[in-house]
C-alpha positions as CSV (number, residue, x, y, z in Angstrom):
1,X,2.1,9.7,15.0
2,X,5.8,8.1,16.2
3,X,6.6,4.9,18.3
4,X,6.7,5.4,22.0
5,X,10.3,4.8,22.0
6,X,11.1,7.5,19.4
7,X,8.8,10.0,21.5
8,X,11.0,9.3,24.8
9,X,14.1,9.5,22.7
10,X,13.2,13.0,21.6
11,X,12.2,14.1,25.3
12,X,15.6,12.6,26.5
13,X,17.9,14.5,23.9
14,X,15.9,17.8,23.9
15,X,14.3,18.0,27.1
16,X,10.6,17.7,27.9
17,X,10.2,21.4,28.6
18,X,10.9,22.5,25.2
19,X,8.3,20.4,23.7
20,X,5.1,22.4,23.5
21,X,3.3,20.7,20.4
22,X,3.9,17.9,18.0
23,X,4.8,20.7,15.7
24,X,7.6,22.0,18.1
25,X,8.5,18.4,18.6
26,X,9.6,18.1,14.9
27,X,11.2,21.1,14.7
28,X,14.0,19.9,17.4
29,X,17.0,18.9,15.2
30,X,17.8,16.1,17.0
31,X,14.5,14.6,17.2
32,X,13.9,15.4,13.6
33,X,17.3,13.6,12.7
34,X,16.2,10.5,14.6
35,X,12.7,10.4,13.0
36,X,14.0,10.6,9.6
37,X,16.8,8.0,10.4
38,X,14.1,5.4,11.6
39,X,11.6,6.3,9.2
40,X,10.0,3.2,7.6
41,X,7.7,3.0,4.3
42,X,5.4,0.8,2.7
43,X,4.6,0.6,-1.1
44,X,1.6,-1.8,-1.8
45,X,1.2,-2.7,-5.7
46,X,-2.6,-3.2,-6.0
47,X,-2.9,-5.7,-8.9
48,X,-6.9,-5.0,-9.3
49,X,-9.0,-7.8,-10.8
50,X,-6.7,-10.5,-9.5
51,X,-3.7,-12.2,-11.6
52,X,-3.4,-15.7,-11.9
53,X,-1.1,-17.6,-9.3
54,X,-0.3,-20.1,-12.0
55,X,1.0,-17.7,-14.5
56,X,3.2,-16.1,-11.7
57,X,4.2,-17.1,-8.3
58,X,2.7,-20.8,-8.3
59,X,3.1,-22.5,-11.7
60,X,2.1,-26.3,-12.0
61,X,4.0,-27.8,-14.8
62,X,2.3,-30.6,-16.5
63,X,-1.1,-30.2,-14.8
64,X,-4.4,-29.6,-16.2
65,X,-4.4,-26.2,-14.3
66,X,-0.9,-25.3,-15.1
67,X,-1.5,-23.6,-18.7
68,X,1.0,-23.4,-21.6
69,X,3.5,-21.6,-19.5
70,X,6.9,-23.4,-18.2
71,X,8.1,-22.8,-14.8
72,X,12.0,-21.3,-15.0
73,X,14.4,-21.8,-11.8
74,X,15.1,-18.4,-9.9
75,X,18.6,-17.7,-8.3
76,X,17.5,-19.4,-5.1
77,X,17.9,-23.0,-5.7
78,X,14.7,-25.2,-5.6
79,X,12.4,-22.1,-6.3
80,X,10.6,-21.7,-9.7
81,X,8.2,-19.3,-10.7
82,X,6.4,-18.5,-14.1
83,X,8.6,-18.2,-17.3
84,X,6.8,-14.9,-17.9
85,X,8.7,-13.3,-14.9
86,X,12.5,-13.8,-15.8
87,X,13.5,-10.7,-14.3
88,X,11.6,-11.5,-10.9
89,X,13.8,-14.9,-11.1
90,X,17.0,-12.9,-11.0
91,X,16.2,-11.4,-7.4
92,X,14.2,-14.1,-6.1
93,X,17.0,-13.9,-3.2
94,X,15.3,-10.7,-2.4
95,X,11.4,-11.6,-2.1
96,X,9.3,-13.6,-0.2
97,X,6.3,-15.6,-1.8
98,X,3.3,-16.8,0.2
99,X,1.7,-19.5,-1.9
100,X,-0.9,-20.5,0.7
101,X,-3.3,-17.5,0.8
102,X,-6.7,-18.6,1.9
103,X,-9.6,-16.0,2.1
104,X,-13.3,-16.2,1.5
105,X,-14.9,-13.3,-0.9
106,X,-15.2,-14.2,-4.4
107,X,-16.5,-10.8,-5.6
108,X,-14.1,-7.9,-6.3
109,X,-15.7,-5.5,-4.0
110,X,-15.7,-7.6,-1.4
111,X,-12.4,-8.7,-1.7
112,X,-10.8,-5.5,-2.1
113,X,-12.1,-4.5,1.1
114,X,-11.2,-7.4,3.1
115,X,-7.7,-7.3,1.7
116,X,-7.4,-3.7,2.3
117,X,-8.9,-3.6,5.8
118,X,-7.8,-6.9,7.3
119,X,-11.3,-8.1,8.6
120,X,-14.7,-8.8,7.8
121,X,-17.0,-5.5,8.4
122,X,-18.7,-5.0,11.2
123,X,-21.5,-2.7,10.4
124,X,-22.3,0.2,11.0
125,X,-18.6,0.5,11.9
126,X,-16.0,1.2,9.0
127,X,-12.6,0.1,9.7
128,X,-9.6,2.0,8.4
129,X,-7.6,0.6,5.2
130,X,-4.0,-0.5,5.4
131,X,-3.0,2.8,4.3
132,X,-4.8,4.8,7.0
133,X,-3.6,2.6,9.5
134,X,0.3,3.0,8.4
135,X,-0.4,6.9,7.6
136,X,-1.3,7.4,11.5
137,X,1.5,4.8,12.6
138,X,4.5,5.9,10.2
139,X,3.8,9.4,9.4
140,X,2.8,12.6,11.3
141,X,0.3,15.3,10.6
142,X,3.0,18.0,10.3
143,X,4.4,16.5,7.3
144,X,4.3,18.6,4.1
145,X,4.2,15.4,1.9
146,X,1.1,13.5,2.4
147,X,1.0,10.2,4.6
148,X,-1.1,8.0,2.5
149,X,-1.0,8.6,-1.4
150,X,-3.3,6.3,-3.7
151,X,-2.1,6.4,-7.4
152,X,-5.2,4.9,-9.1
153,X,-5.7,5.2,-12.8
154,X,-9.2,3.4,-12.5
155,X,-11.9,5.2,-14.2
156,X,-15.3,5.7,-12.3
157,X,-17.5,3.0,-11.9
158,X,-15.3,0.0,-11.5
159,X,-14.8,-2.4,-8.6
160,X,-12.5,0.1,-6.7
161,X,-15.5,2.7,-6.7
162,X,-16.0,1.4,-3.1
163,X,-12.9,3.6,-1.9
164,X,-14.4,6.8,-3.7
165,X,-16.8,7.5,-0.8
166,X,-14.5,8.9,1.5
167,X,-14.4,6.1,3.8
168,X,-10.8,4.7,3.4
169,X,-9.8,6.0,6.8
170,X,-12.8,5.0,8.6
171,X,-12.7,5.8,12.4
172,X,-9.3,7.1,12.3
173,X,-10.7,10.2,10.5
174,X,-10.4,12.1,7.3
175,X,-6.8,13.4,8.2
176,X,-5.5,9.5,7.8
177,X,-7.5,9.4,4.5
178,X,-5.8,9.4,1.3
179,X,-4.5,11.9,-1.3
180,X,-5.8,10.5,-4.6
181,X,-3.8,11.4,-7.7
182,X,-3.7,9.4,-11.3
183,X,-6.1,9.0,-13.8
184,X,-8.9,11.3,-13.9
185,X,-7.8,12.6,-10.5
186,X,-4.3,13.7,-11.7
187,X,-2.5,16.5,-9.8
188,X,-4.2,19.5,-10.3
189,X,-2.2,23.1,-10.8
190,X,-2.3,23.7,-7.1
191,X,0.3,26.7,-7.3
192,X,-0.5,30.0,-5.6
193,X,-2.4,32.5,-7.8
194,X,-0.4,34.7,-9.7
195,X,-2.1,37.9,-8.4
196,X,-1.6,36.8,-4.7
197,X,1.5,37.3,-2.5
198,X,2.3,35.3,0.3
199,X,1.1,37.7,2.8
200,X,-2.6,37.7,1.2
201,X,-2.5,33.9,1.3
202,X,-1.7,33.8,5.2
203,X,-4.1,36.5,5.7
204,X,-7.1,34.5,4.0
205,X,-5.6,31.1,5.8
206,X,-5.7,32.8,9.2
207,X,-9.3,34.3,8.6
208,X,-10.3,30.7,7.6
209,X,-9.1,29.1,10.6
210,X,-10.6,31.9,13.0
211,X,-14.1,31.0,11.2
212,X,-13.8,27.6,11.4
213,X,-12.8,27.4,15.1
214,X,-15.9,29.7,15.8
215,X,-18.0,27.3,14.1
216,X,-16.6,24.5,16.0
217,X,-17.3,26.2,19.2
218,X,-20.7,27.0,18.3
219,X,-21.8,23.8,17.0
220,X,-19.4,21.0,18.1
221,X,-19.4,19.5,14.7
222,X,-16.7,17.1,13.5
223,X,-17.2,18.3,10.0
224,X,-14.8,21.6,10.8
225,X,-12.0,19.2,11.8
226,X,-12.3,17.1,8.7
227,X,-12.4,20.6,6.9
228,X,-9.3,21.6,8.3
229,X,-7.4,18.1,7.7
230,X,-8.3,19.0,4.1
231,X,-6.8,22.4,4.0
232,X,-3.7,21.4,5.8
233,X,-3.4,18.7,3.1
234,X,-3.6,20.8,0.4
235,X,-1.0,23.2,2.0
236,X,1.3,20.5,2.0
237,X,0.8,19.7,-1.3
238,X,1.3,22.9,-2.8
239,X,4.6,22.7,-1.1
240,X,5.7,19.1,-2.5
241,X,3.6,19.4,-5.9
242,X,6.8,19.1,-7.7
243,X,7.4,15.4,-6.4
244,X,4.3,14.1,-8.4
245,X,5.9,15.7,-11.4
246,X,7.3,12.4,-13.4
247,X,8.6,15.1,-16.0
248,X,11.2,15.9,-13.3
249,X,12.9,12.4,-13.1
250,X,15.5,11.4,-15.4
251,X,14.2,10.1,-18.7
252,X,16.4,6.6,-18.4
253,X,14.5,5.9,-15.1
254,X,11.3,6.4,-16.9
255,X,12.4,4.2,-19.9
256,X,13.6,1.5,-17.6
257,X,9.8,1.4,-15.8
258,X,8.2,1.2,-19.2
259,X,5.7,3.6,-21.0
260,X,2.5,2.4,-19.2
261,X,0.7,3.9,-16.4
262,X,1.3,1.2,-13.9
263,X,5.2,1.6,-14.6
264,X,5.0,5.1,-14.1
265,X,2.8,5.4,-11.0
266,X,5.2,2.7,-9.5
267,X,8.4,4.9,-10.4
268,X,6.2,7.9,-8.9
269,X,5.8,5.7,-5.6
270,X,9.7,5.2,-5.7
271,X,10.2,8.8,-6.1
272,X,7.5,9.6,-3.1
273,X,8.9,7.5,-0.6
274,X,12.4,8.4,-1.3
275,X,11.2,11.7,-0.4
276,X,9.6,10.7,2.9
277,X,5.9,9.3,2.0
278,X,5.2,6.5,4.5
279,X,2.6,4.8,2.5
280,X,2.0,4.7,-1.5
281,X,-0.6,2.5,-2.7
282,X,-0.2,1.6,-6.5
283,X,-3.3,0.7,-8.3
284,X,-3.1,-0.8,-11.8
285,X,-6.9,-0.5,-13.2
286,X,-8.7,-4.0,-14.0
287,X,-6.7,-5.6,-16.4
288,X,-6.2,-8.7,-14.2
289,X,-10.1,-9.8,-14.6
290,X,-9.3,-12.6,-17.0
291,X,-12.7,-14.4,-17.5
292,X,-12.0,-14.6,-21.2
293,X,-8.5,-15.7,-22.8
294,X,-6.5,-16.0,-19.6
295,X,-3.3,-17.2,-20.9
296,X,-3.4,-14.6,-24.0
297,X,-4.0,-11.6,-21.4
298,X,-1.3,-13.0,-18.9
299,X,1.1,-13.2,-21.9
300,X,0.3,-9.2,-22.2
301,X,0.2,-8.3,-18.3
302,X,2.8,-10.3,-16.4
303,X,5.9,-9.2,-18.3
304,X,5.2,-5.5,-17.4
305,X,4.6,-6.6,-13.7
306,X,7.8,-8.4,-13.8
307,X,9.6,-5.7,-15.1
308,X,7.8,-3.1,-12.4
309,X,8.7,-5.4,-9.5
310,X,12.4,-6.0,-10.9
311,X,13.0,-2.2,-11.3
312,X,11.1,-1.0,-8.0
313,X,13.1,-3.7,-5.8
314,X,16.5,-2.9,-7.4
315,X,16.3,0.8,-7.5
316,X,15.2,0.8,-3.5
317,X,18.0,-1.4,-3.0
318,X,20.6,1.1,-4.6
319,X,19.2,3.6,-3.1
320,X,19.5,2.2,0.5
321,X,15.8,2.3,1.1
322,X,14.9,-1.3,0.7
323,X,15.6,-2.6,4.3
324,X,13.3,0.6,5.5
325,X,10.7,-0.1,2.8
326,X,8.1,-2.8,2.9
327,X,7.0,-3.8,-0.9
328,X,3.9,-5.8,-1.5
329,X,2.3,-7.3,-4.7
330,X,-0.8,-8.6,-4.6
331,X,-4.5,-8.5,-5.7
332,X,-8.0,-9.4,-4.0
333,X,-7.7,-13.2,-4.7
334,X,-6.5,-15.4,-7.0
335,X,-7.7,-17.4,-10.1
336,X,-9.3,-20.9,-10.7
337,X,-7.6,-24.1,-11.3
338,X,-10.1,-24.9,-14.1
339,X,-10.9,-22.8,-17.2
340,X,-14.1,-21.8,-18.5
341,X,-15.7,-21.9,-21.8
342,X,-14.3,-18.7,-23.0
343,X,-10.5,-20.1,-22.0
344,X,-10.6,-17.7,-18.8
345,X,-10.1,-18.4,-15.3
346,X,-12.7,-17.4,-12.5
347,X,-12.5,-15.8,-9.5
348,X,-10.8,-18.0,-6.6
349,X,-10.0,-17.1,-3.3
350,X,-9.5,-20.6,-1.8
351,X,-5.7,-20.7,-2.8
352,X,-3.5,-18.1,-4.2
353,X,-0.3,-16.1,-4.2
354,X,1.5,-12.8,-3.3
355,X,4.9,-11.6,-2.8
356,X,6.7,-9.2,-0.4
357,X,10.2,-7.8,0.0
358,X,12.1,-5.4,2.0
359,X,11.6,-4.2,5.6
360,X,11.1,-6.9,8.2
361,X,11.0,-9.5,5.5
362,X,13.1,-12.7,5.0
363,X,14.9,-12.9,1.5
364,X,14.5,-15.8,-1.0
365,X,11.4,-17.5,1.0
366,X,8.4,-19.4,-0.5
367,X,5.7,-20.2,2.2
368,X,3.4,-22.4,2.1
369,X,2.3,-24.8,-0.6
370,X,-0.9,-25.6,-2.5
371,X,-2.0,-29.0,-4.0
372,X,-0.8,-30.4,-7.0
373,X,-3.5,-28.7,-9.1
374,X,-3.9,-25.7,-7.0
375,X,-7.4,-26.1,-5.7
376,X,-6.4,-25.8,-2.1
377,X,-3.4,-25.1,0.5
378,X,-1.9,-28.3,1.9
379,X,0.8,-26.4,3.7
380,X,0.3,-23.4,6.4
381,X,-2.6,-21.8,4.9
382,X,-2.7,-17.7,5.3
383,X,-5.8,-15.7,5.7
384,X,-6.3,-11.8,5.5
385,X,-5.7,-11.5,9.5
386,X,-2.4,-13.3,9.5
387,X,-1.6,-11.3,6.6
388,X,-2.0,-8.0,8.3
389,X,-0.3,-9.2,11.4
390,X,2.9,-10.0,9.3
391,X,2.6,-6.4,7.8
392,X,2.3,-4.7,11.0
393,X,5.1,-6.9,12.6
394,X,7.7,-6.5,9.7
395,X,7.2,-2.5,10.0
396,X,7.8,-2.5,13.9
397,X,3.9,-2.0,14.6
398,X,2.0,-3.9,17.4
399,X,-0.5,-5.7,15.4
400,X,-2.9,-6.6,18.6
401,X,-3.1,-3.1,19.8
402,X,-6.8,-1.7,20.7
403,X,-8.0,1.0,19.1
404,X,-9.2,4.0,21.4
405,X,-12.6,4.5,20.2
406,X,-14.8,5.8,23.1
407,X,-18.4,4.5,23.1
408,X,-17.8,2.0,20.4
409,X,-17.1,-1.6,20.7
410,X,-13.7,-3.1,21.1
411,X,-11.4,-3.1,18.1
412,X,-8.0,-4.2,17.3
413,X,-5.5,-3.6,14.6
414,X,-5.7,-7.7,14.1
415,X,-8.7,-9.3,15.5
416,X,-8.1,-12.6,17.3
417,X,-5.0,-12.4,18.0
418,X,-4.2,-14.2,14.4
419,X,-0.5,-15.0,14.3
420,X,1.9,-13.3,12.0
421,X,3.6,-15.6,9.6
422,X,6.9,-15.7,11.2
423,X,8.5,-17.8,8.6
424,X,9.1,-14.9,6.4
425,X,9.6,-12.5,9.1
426,X,13.3,-11.3,9.5
């Protein structure tokens, strides 16, 4: 789906008579060039398990909640972050940090759902996740490269399992669901069989479409449309499978991002966005759930996060993509100001932090603040609806548009007209 202004520009430049379908629309050279020029992207670094704000973006030096790691100055005067993030300190002038996130769910699955869907559930209706909404708004169904890619190393059975049931796209439909890769999902060998030529494959596809169309006409089943969407996605993957092959990327790039799965998936996200993917979500398992030995855990994990964010932002800027790509680094909540008996931090949604950069975002800004010990926001609290309104505005999408859902209640991309955080919007 394209913005209305782009659609009208395409009609004006090519002539409405020649536009017979969306496929025809994208075959028009002038329109295709305009679409490429205005293409926006989003990379969501999903820190499953929820990192501590005290050991990342909101250090509390000298306080009981602060921990052993000192704050360091950044290249923006007056802004300090944890000493575990020296690389991000050198690019603070390209980042915006929200220190006053405040949400309600304190369990992983509920927090993941809320911070990916942007609103509390209204059963039995399934709200689409952010990736599906951006796939609809920033991508188009004729694209070979998937509009929503989820790079997920998580094994079966963790708190991310709720998204394994195929309900991520919600009422938008299966065509806006993710192509899932990484970990046990991998990227399978989807090349054409060696003993099948292109003519045979086209004949098989024509027969399949004929049978599905007949089934749709006879049964009026939505399942056939979902199957069509799945087949189209596989066809697209067959043409762009090489983009998922990290071995094709320069060895120097792989070395910079580090050997871990999180770094490699983030490098892959950069490559996919560079080749036209509208939305890529990089999930990094559950390492951040630090109920035991919080300080030691963060001493191991934060340096990798620091390097990954630094490499991604630097790469996108050098490639001229940062101004067109919104980068978000966040988990489902924060960690408690107190330590438990196992020297860990508990789940804490009351006051936590996240970082954003790139498309539509001001540079070198810290929004909001928490009290001296980090228990509560004391300045400009931000909830999930404010966050989603900010994301949509940054990408040029109307946050308050109403979903066209026949025979269903009224839903909006952002409910309650929740305001965006204009202080961090460029």
